[in-house]
C-alpha angles and dihedrals in degrees: 000000000000128000122237134191113222107192126191117218129199132196120243090222094054117088120211116247121247113285093253088059090049096055094086090051092051089050092049092050090048091053089047091049089050091051091049088052096044092051094046099245096109118107104151140324139182146167119231131225119255116296090245088072094057120118122195123212120199112185096161097104136053092299137008119270119205115195129180114240138037124319095235126041108220143136091256135049138191111261101174145326150209127220108207140174116230135167092239144336093284092057090047089050091052088053091048090054090058094043092050090052093048097049094033092229143100115279122203116205123209131167120230112244114263115251 
């Protein structure tokens, strides 16, 4: 089994619906998480706070620099993720299709580097 990162991305220009409209999405993601767990594919998952709360640390120079905001400026940002175990990429993509439907967002799939 290999591990895969399934990351959920959001567009900056898209506003989140009110909380009451998000409840069905949260319920669908919870059902998806439970399915991942019951089928043994679950490793870890989490949603992230809003991109406005990001802080970037750069300690590659003479001294560390801490900056408010995300590292990269782009039209999209990472909103959450799953780490799963799957037999191969096709199996991971099948999970990603379900995850995308549950969270109503695009899901990027990437394998972890082999040790």
